[in-house]
N, CA, C and O atoms as CSV, one atom per row, in Angstrom:
chain,resi,resn,atom,element,x,y,z
A,1,MET,N,N,-15.258,17.058,29.768
A,1,MET,CA,C,-15.226,17.103,28.130
A,1,MET,C,C,-13.647,16.618,28.243
A,1,MET,O,O,-12.947,16.917,29.210
A,2,ASN,N,N,-13.238,15.920,27.253
A,2,ASN,CA,C,-11.943,15.307,26.857
A,2,ASN,C,C,-11.309,16.291,25.837
A,2,ASN,O,O,-11.572,16.225,24.636
A,3,LEU,N,N,-10.517,17.146,26.335
A,3,LEU,CA,C,-9.862,18.053,25.068
A,3,LEU,C,C,-8.819,17.320,24.201
A,3,LEU,O,O,-8.432,17.816,23.143
A,4,PHE,N,N,-8.365,16.132,24.660
A,4,PHE,CA,C,-7.693,15.357,23.939
A,4,PHE,C,C,-8.250,14.022,23.132
A,4,PHE,O,O,-7.556,13.042,22.860
A,5,GLN,N,N,-9.455,14.166,22.851
A,5,GLN,CA,C,-10.097,13.096,22.044
A,5,GLN,C,C,-10.051,13.506,20.614
A,5,GLN,O,O,-10.340,14.607,20.147
A,6,ARG,N,N,-9.615,12.378,19.961
A,6,ARG,CA,C,-9.405,12.419,18.494
A,6,ARG,C,C,-10.729,12.669,17.796
A,6,ARG,O,O,-11.653,11.935,18.149
A,7,LYS,N,N,-10.983,13.598,16.846
A,7,LYS,CA,C,-12.214,13.958,15.982
A,7,LYS,C,C,-12.154,13.195,14.723
A,7,LYS,O,O,-13.167,13.126,14.027
A,8,THR,N,N,-10.960,12.563,14.334
A,8,THR,CA,C,-10.722,11.999,13.221
A,8,THR,C,C,-10.798,10.411,13.362
A,8,THR,O,O,-10.673,9.869,14.460
A,9,THR,N,N,-10.994,9.762,12.282
A,9,THR,CA,C,-10.821,8.403,12.300
A,9,THR,C,C,-10.077,7.801,11.200
A,9,THR,O,O,-10.025,8.439,10.149
A,10,GLN,N,N,-9.413,6.513,11.290
A,10,GLN,CA,C,-8.500,6.147,10.385
A,10,GLN,C,C,-9.083,5.200,9.405
A,10,GLN,O,O,-9.827,4.293,9.780
A,11,THR,N,N,-8.826,5.348,8.381
A,11,THR,CA,C,-9.326,4.437,7.000
A,11,THR,C,C,-8.153,3.852,6.391
A,11,THR,O,O,-7.007,4.066,6.785
A,12,ASN,N,N,-8.475,3.095,5.401
A,12,ASN,CA,C,-7.535,2.143,4.827
A,12,ASN,C,C,-6.637,3.002,3.923
A,12,ASN,O,O,-7.233,3.688,3.093
A,13,PRO,N,N,-5.405,3.065,3.952
A,13,PRO,CA,C,-4.466,3.817,3.127
A,13,PRO,C,C,-4.948,3.722,1.583
A,13,PRO,O,O,-5.090,4.736,0.900
A,14,GLU,N,N,-5.184,2.433,1.101
A,14,GLU,CA,C,-5.516,2.291,-0.362
A,14,GLU,C,C,-6.815,3.074,-0.717
A,14,GLU,O,O,-6.928,3.681,-1.782
A,15,THR,N,N,-7.764,3.027,0.210
A,15,THR,CA,C,-8.780,4.070,0.030
A,15,THR,C,C,-8.634,5.511,-0.382
A,15,THR,O,O,-9.024,6.152,-1.358
A,16,ILE,N,N,-7.953,5.794,0.676
A,16,ILE,CA,C,-7.359,7.398,0.521
A,16,ILE,C,C,-6.618,7.630,-0.806
A,16,ILE,O,O,-6.742,8.688,-1.424
A,17,ALA,N,N,-5.829,6.596,-1.235
A,17,ALA,CA,C,-4.924,6.930,-2.332
A,17,ALA,C,C,-6.009,6.576,-3.399
A,17,ALA,O,O,-5.797,7.356,-4.328
A,18,GLN,N,N,-6.922,5.886,-3.669
A,18,GLN,CA,C,-7.824,6.036,-4.689
A,18,GLN,C,C,-8.508,7.253,-4.851
A,18,GLN,O,O,-8.541,7.776,-5.965
A,19,LEU,N,N,-9.102,7.813,-3.804
A,19,LEU,CA,C,-9.901,8.887,-3.581
A,19,LEU,C,C,-9.042,10.085,-4.262
A,19,LEU,O,O,-9.558,10.842,-5.084
A,20,LYS,N,N,-7.675,10.193,-3.846
A,20,LYS,CA,C,-6.743,11.262,-4.349
A,20,LYS,C,C,-6.681,11.108,-5.993
A,20,LYS,O,O,-6.840,12.071,-6.744
A,21,ILE,N,N,-6.472,10.002,-6.363
A,21,ILE,CA,C,-6.619,9.566,-8.014
A,21,ILE,C,C,-7.583,10.257,-8.576
A,21,ILE,O,O,-7.386,11.043,-9.503
A,22,TRP,N,N,-8.945,9.969,-7.951
A,22,TRP,CA,C,-10.087,10.560,-8.425
A,22,TRP,C,C,-10.146,11.872,-8.560
A,22,TRP,O,O,-10.520,12.439,-9.587
A,23,VAL,N,N,-9.713,12.524,-7.336
A,23,VAL,CA,C,-9.590,14.097,-7.263
A,23,VAL,C,C,-8.596,14.799,-8.320
A,23,VAL,O,O,-8.817,15.833,-8.951
A,24,TYR,N,N,-7.496,14.020,-8.358
A,24,TYR,CA,C,-6.461,14.869,-9.443
A,24,TYR,C,C,-7.068,14.354,-10.875
A,24,TYR,O,O,-6.842,15.080,-11.844
A,25,ASP,N,N,-7.787,13.207,-11.070
A,25,ASP,CA,C,-8.428,13.141,-12.441
A,25,ASP,C,C,-9.326,13.931,-12.761
A,25,ASP,O,O,-9.346,14.441,-13.881
A,26,THR,N,N,-10.304,14.201,-11.771
A,26,THR,CA,C,-11.533,15.093,-11.945
A,26,THR,C,C,-11.373,16.335,-12.116
A,26,THR,O,O,-12.192,16.956,-12.794
A,27,LEU,N,N,-10.132,17.053,-11.457
A,27,LEU,CA,C,-9.824,18.452,-11.453
A,27,LEU,C,C,-8.746,18.701,-12.340
A,27,LEU,O,O,-8.254,19.829,-12.337
A,28,ASN,N,N,-8.225,17.682,-13.226
A,28,ASN,CA,C,-7.179,17.823,-13.890
A,28,ASN,C,C,-5.864,18.588,-13.162
A,28,ASN,O,O,-5.246,19.553,-13.614
A,29,LEU,N,N,-5.643,17.930,-12.009
A,29,LEU,CA,C,-4.647,18.704,-11.160
A,29,LEU,C,C,-3.260,18.198,-11.505
A,29,LEU,O,O,-3.002,17.025,-11.773
A,30,ASP,N,N,-2.284,19.328,-11.467
A,30,ASP,CA,C,-0.902,18.863,-11.320
A,30,ASP,C,C,-0.409,18.065,-10.166
A,30,ASP,O,O,-0.551,18.534,-9.037
A,31,THR,N,N,0.057,17.109,-10.306
A,31,THR,CA,C,0.511,16.289,-9.275
A,31,THR,C,C,1.604,17.005,-8.190
A,31,THR,O,O,2.068,16.388,-7.231
A,32,ALA,N,N,1.912,18.322,-8.488
A,32,ALA,CA,C,2.540,19.188,-7.502
A,32,ALA,C,C,1.748,19.596,-6.659
A,32,ALA,O,O,2.223,19.938,-5.576
A,33,ILE,N,N,0.380,19.691,-6.859
A,33,ILE,CA,C,-0.546,20.484,-5.867
A,33,ILE,C,C,-1.029,19.332,-4.886
A,33,ILE,O,O,-1.565,18.304,-5.300
A,34,PRO,N,N,-0.762,19.632,-3.402
A,34,PRO,CA,C,-0.994,18.541,-2.369
A,34,PRO,C,C,-2.688,18.396,-2.268
A,34,PRO,O,O,-3.448,19.349,-2.435
A,35,VAL,N,N,-3.064,17.193,-2.000
A,35,VAL,CA,C,-4.448,17.117,-1.818
A,35,VAL,C,C,-4.490,16.298,-0.303
A,35,VAL,O,O,-3.760,15.320,-0.138
A,36,SER,N,N,-5.140,16.640,0.470
A,36,SER,CA,C,-5.569,16.199,1.645
A,36,SER,C,C,-7.022,15.570,1.830
A,36,SER,O,O,-8.046,16.189,1.539
A,37,ILE,N,N,-7.003,14.186,2.378
A,37,ILE,CA,C,-8.445,13.708,2.634
A,37,ILE,C,C,-8.378,13.186,4.128
A,37,ILE,O,O,-7.510,12.487,4.651
A,38,SER,N,N,-9.526,13.717,4.666
A,38,SER,CA,C,-9.642,13.573,5.987
A,38,SER,C,C,-10.860,12.957,6.293
A,38,SER,O,O,-11.786,13.261,5.542
A,39,GLN,N,N,-11.124,12.110,7.267
A,39,GLN,CA,C,-12.532,11.494,7.627
A,39,GLN,C,C,-12.604,12.122,9.077
A,39,GLN,O,O,-11.680,12.118,9.891
A,40,LEU,N,N,-13.770,12.623,9.242
A,40,LEU,CA,C,-14.146,13.486,10.489
A,40,LEU,C,C,-15.314,12.920,11.221
A,40,LEU,O,O,-16.208,12.382,10.567
A,41,ARG,N,N,-15.376,12.980,12.303
A,41,ARG,CA,C,-16.811,12.546,13.109
A,41,ARG,C,C,-17.366,14.069,13.165
A,41,ARG,O,O,-16.672,15.066,13.359
A,42,CYS,N,N,-18.768,14.033,12.953
A,42,CYS,CA,C,-19.596,14.991,13.078
A,42,CYS,C,C,-20.458,14.877,14.285
A,42,CYS,O,O,-21.186,13.888,14.372
A,43,THR,N,N,-20.461,15.792,15.243
A,43,THR,CA,C,-21.501,15.715,16.277
A,43,THR,C,C,-22.523,16.630,16.372
A,43,THR,O,O,-23.251,16.735,17.358
A,44,GLU,N,N,-22.607,17.382,15.240
A,44,GLU,CA,C,-23.922,18.422,15.162
A,44,GLU,C,C,-25.108,17.686,14.568
A,44,GLU,O,O,-25.126,16.729,13.795
A,45,PRO,N,N,-26.148,18.414,15.156
A,45,PRO,CA,C,-27.369,17.870,14.779
A,45,PRO,C,C,-27.621,17.750,13.324
A,45,PRO,O,O,-27.304,18.693,12.599
A,46,GLY,N,N,-28.203,16.597,12.786
A,46,GLY,CA,C,-28.430,16.371,11.587
A,46,GLY,C,C,-27.210,16.058,10.617
A,46,GLY,O,O,-27.346,15.840,9.413
A,47,CYS,N,N,-26.036,16.065,11.281
A,47,CYS,CA,C,-24.867,15.766,10.610
A,47,CYS,C,C,-24.586,14.118,10.358
A,47,CYS,O,O,-24.852,13.435,11.347
A,48,PRO,N,N,-24.226,13.586,9.509
A,48,PRO,CA,C,-23.817,12.003,9.495
A,48,PRO,C,C,-22.736,11.982,10.486
A,48,PRO,O,O,-22.019,12.951,10.736
A,49,PRO,N,N,-22.645,10.682,11.109
A,49,PRO,CA,C,-21.567,10.277,12.137
A,49,PRO,C,C,-20.271,10.711,11.431
A,49,PRO,O,O,-19.467,11.317,12.138
A,50,LEU,N,N,-19.969,10.510,10.237
A,50,LEU,CA,C,-18.810,10.451,9.764
A,50,LEU,C,C,-18.888,11.340,8.255
A,50,LEU,O,O,-19.838,11.132,7.501
A,51,GLU,N,N,-18.016,12.147,7.962
A,51,GLU,CA,C,-17.842,12.828,6.785
A,51,GLU,C,C,-16.444,12.737,6.173
A,51,GLU,O,O,-15.506,12.400,6.897
A,52,THR,N,N,-16.263,12.999,4.967
A,52,THR,CA,C,-14.927,13.121,4.358
A,52,THR,C,C,-14.652,14.447,3.833
A,52,THR,O,O,-15.509,15.052,3.189
A,53,VAL,N,N,-13.438,14.960,4.085
A,53,VAL,CA,C,-13.284,16.293,3.698
A,53,VAL,C,C,-11.996,16.255,2.720
A,53,VAL,O,O,-10.952,15.672,3.012
A,54,ILE,N,N,-12.193,16.866,1.682
A,54,ILE,CA,C,-10.951,16.714,0.543
A,54,ILE,C,C,-10.717,18.314,0.551
A,54,ILE,O,O,-11.600,19.162,0.424
A,55,ALA,N,N,-9.209,18.561,0.745
A,55,ALA,CA,C,-8.609,19.715,0.666
A,55,ALA,C,C,-7.604,19.892,-0.373
A,55,ALA,O,O,-6.560,19.240,-0.414
A,56,VAL,N,N,-8.005,20.954,-1.368
A,56,VAL,CA,C,-6.935,20.902,-2.399
A,56,VAL,C,C,-6.217,22.292,-2.214
A,56,VAL,O,O,-6.754,23.399,-2.212
A,57,MET,N,N,-4.785,21.965,-2.047
A,57,MET,CA,C,-4.091,23.052,-1.655
A,57,MET,C,C,-3.316,24.169,-2.678
A,57,MET,O,O,-2.134,24.489,-2.804
A,58,MET,N,N,-4.386,24.538,-3.246
A,58,MET,CA,C,-3.969,25.511,-4.406
A,58,MET,C,C,-4.384,26.959,-3.865
A,58,MET,O,O,-4.722,27.136,-2.695
A,59,GLN,N,N,-4.331,27.929,-4.775
A,59,GLN,CA,C,-4.479,29.204,-4.151
A,59,GLN,C,C,-5.697,29.772,-4.930
A,59,GLN,O,O,-5.711,29.959,-6.146
A,60,PRO,N,N,-6.709,30.018,-4.077
A,60,PRO,CA,C,-6.962,29.829,-2.545
A,60,PRO,C,C,-7.272,28.353,-2.525
A,60,PRO,O,O,-7.687,27.717,-3.494
A,61,PRO,N,N,-6.998,27.816,-1.167
A,61,PRO,CA,C,-7.255,26.402,-0.875
A,61,PRO,C,C,-8.783,26.086,-1.268
A,61,PRO,O,O,-9.684,26.881,-1.000
A,62,GLN,N,N,-8.979,25.007,-1.847
A,62,GLN,CA,C,-10.532,24.500,-1.887
A,62,GLN,C,C,-10.689,23.399,-1.005
A,62,GLN,O,O,-9.788,22.573,-0.860
A,63,THR,N,N,-11.872,23.327,-0.353
A,63,THR,CA,C,-12.261,22.393,0.309
A,63,THR,C,C,-13.804,21.860,0.044
A,63,THR,O,O,-14.765,22.626,-0.024
A,64,TYR,N,N,-13.889,20.387,-0.096
A,64,TYR,CA,C,-15.047,19.786,-0.370
A,64,TYR,C,C,-15.461,18.788,0.676
A,64,TYR,O,O,-14.619,18.148,1.307
A,65,LYS,N,N,-16.828,18.644,0.872
A,65,LYS,CA,C,-17.152,17.622,1.802
A,65,LYS,C,C,-18.133,16.625,1.206
A,65,LYS,O,O,-18.922,16.867,0.293
A,66,ILE,N,N,-17.982,15.502,1.829
A,66,ILE,CA,C,-18.910,14.397,1.191
A,66,ILE,C,C,-19.396,13.785,2.514
A,66,ILE,O,O,-18.624,13.455,3.415
A,67,HIS,N,N,-20.726,13.657,2.566
A,67,HIS,CA,C,-21.047,13.214,3.787
A,67,HIS,C,C,-21.286,11.642,3.812
A,67,HIS,O,O,-22.364,11.047,3.797
A,68,LYS,N,N,-20.015,11.134,3.854
A,68,LYS,CA,C,-20.045,9.656,3.994
A,68,LYS,C,C,-18.528,9.250,4.558
A,68,LYS,O,O,-17.568,9.983,4.318
A,69,PRO,N,N,-18.424,8.297,5.155
A,69,PRO,CA,C,-17.204,7.754,5.338
A,69,PRO,C,C,-16.394,7.410,4.108
A,69,PRO,O,O,-16.970,6.923,3.135
A,70,ALA,N,N,-15.112,7.633,4.094
A,70,ALA,CA,C,-14.385,7.532,2.902
A,70,ALA,C,C,-14.558,5.950,2.321
A,70,ALA,O,O,-14.681,5.827,1.103
A,71,SER,N,N,-14.566,4.991,2.995
A,71,SER,CA,C,-14.807,3.577,2.452
A,71,SER,C,C,-15.982,3.558,1.571
A,71,SER,O,O,-16.099,2.751,0.649
A,72,ASP,N,N,-16.875,4.481,1.874
A,72,ASP,CA,C,-18.261,4.170,0.973
A,72,ASP,C,C,-18.450,5.098,-0.272
A,72,ASP,O,O,-19.361,4.990,-1.092
A,73,ILE,N,N,-17.357,6.109,-0.286
A,73,ILE,CA,C,-17.361,7.078,-1.408
A,73,ILE,C,C,-17.101,6.141,-2.558
A,73,ILE,O,O,-16.385,5.141,-2.534
A,74,THR,N,N,-17.893,6.690,-3.713
A,74,THR,CA,C,-17.627,6.112,-5.245
A,74,THR,C,C,-17.015,7.149,-6.000
A,74,THR,O,O,-17.113,8.299,-5.572
A,75,HIS,N,N,-16.402,6.925,-7.053
A,75,HIS,CA,C,-15.944,7.741,-8.098
A,75,HIS,C,C,-16.997,8.808,-8.290
A,75,HIS,O,O,-16.638,9.985,-8.256
A,76,ASP,N,N,-18.386,8.471,-8.508
A,76,ASP,CA,C,-19.589,9.430,-8.886
A,76,ASP,C,C,-19.667,10.495,-7.618
A,76,ASP,O,O,-19.903,11.697,-7.739
A,77,ASP,N,N,-19.428,9.827,-6.433
A,77,ASP,CA,C,-19.544,10.899,-5.261
A,77,ASP,C,C,-18.385,12.001,-5.576
A,77,ASP,O,O,-18.680,13.190,-5.455
A,78,VAL,N,N,-17.267,11.681,-5.920
A,78,VAL,CA,C,-16.096,12.395,-5.829
A,78,VAL,C,C,-16.279,13.633,-6.857
A,78,VAL,O,O,-15.957,14.806,-6.668
A,79,VAL,N,N,-16.901,13.037,-8.028
A,79,VAL,CA,C,-17.255,13.806,-9.299
A,79,VAL,C,C,-18.242,14.859,-9.078
A,79,VAL,O,O,-18.067,15.963,-9.592
A,80,ALA,N,N,-19.280,14.608,-8.346
A,80,ALA,CA,C,-20.500,15.243,-8.163
A,80,ALA,C,C,-20.024,16.331,-7.106
A,80,ALA,O,O,-20.208,17.532,-7.306
A,81,SER,N,N,-19.334,15.782,-5.850
A,81,SER,CA,C,-18.745,16.941,-5.061
A,81,SER,C,C,-17.782,17.955,-5.691
A,81,SER,O,O,-17.912,19.136,-5.367
A,82,LEU,N,N,-16.890,17.624,-6.504
A,82,LEU,CA,C,-16.098,18.580,-7.106
A,82,LEU,C,C,-16.671,19.260,-8.040
A,82,LEU,O,O,-16.321,20.440,-8.042
A,83,GLN,N,N,-17.522,18.931,-8.945
A,83,GLN,CA,C,-18.332,19.746,-9.829
A,83,GLN,C,C,-19.342,20.422,-9.281
A,83,GLN,O,O,-19.849,21.301,-9.978
A,84,ALA,N,N,-19.822,20.211,-8.060
A,84,ALA,CA,C,-20.799,21.125,-7.414
A,84,ALA,C,C,-20.390,22.427,-7.038
A,84,ALA,O,O,-21.225,23.316,-6.874
A,85,HIS,N,N,-19.007,22.643,-6.866
A,85,HIS,CA,C,-18.425,23.689,-6.581
A,85,HIS,C,C,-18.227,24.578,-7.797
A,85,HIS,O,O,-17.983,24.028,-8.871
A,86,PRO,N,N,-18.312,25.970,-7.724
A,86,PRO,CA,C,-18.213,26.848,-8.987
A,86,PRO,C,C,-16.523,26.915,-9.268
A,86,PRO,O,O,-16.081,27.552,-10.224
């Protein structure tokens, strides 16, 4: 087992920037609230090879998962994921 193996993958910075814009717009967030977007490998059974995790750093922090690589996510995916949370 390699303890130093990366579990995240890199994606295009423009893609991440666009996803953040969609998150801020959908949630009507103040730009002072940090948003983090990570693309992670999933090795659990039934999990897609890559998923994208959106973390909104408000109190309490909110986390959203989209079971697609960041490059495949559409505006509709972001809206559906963010609106699915109560």
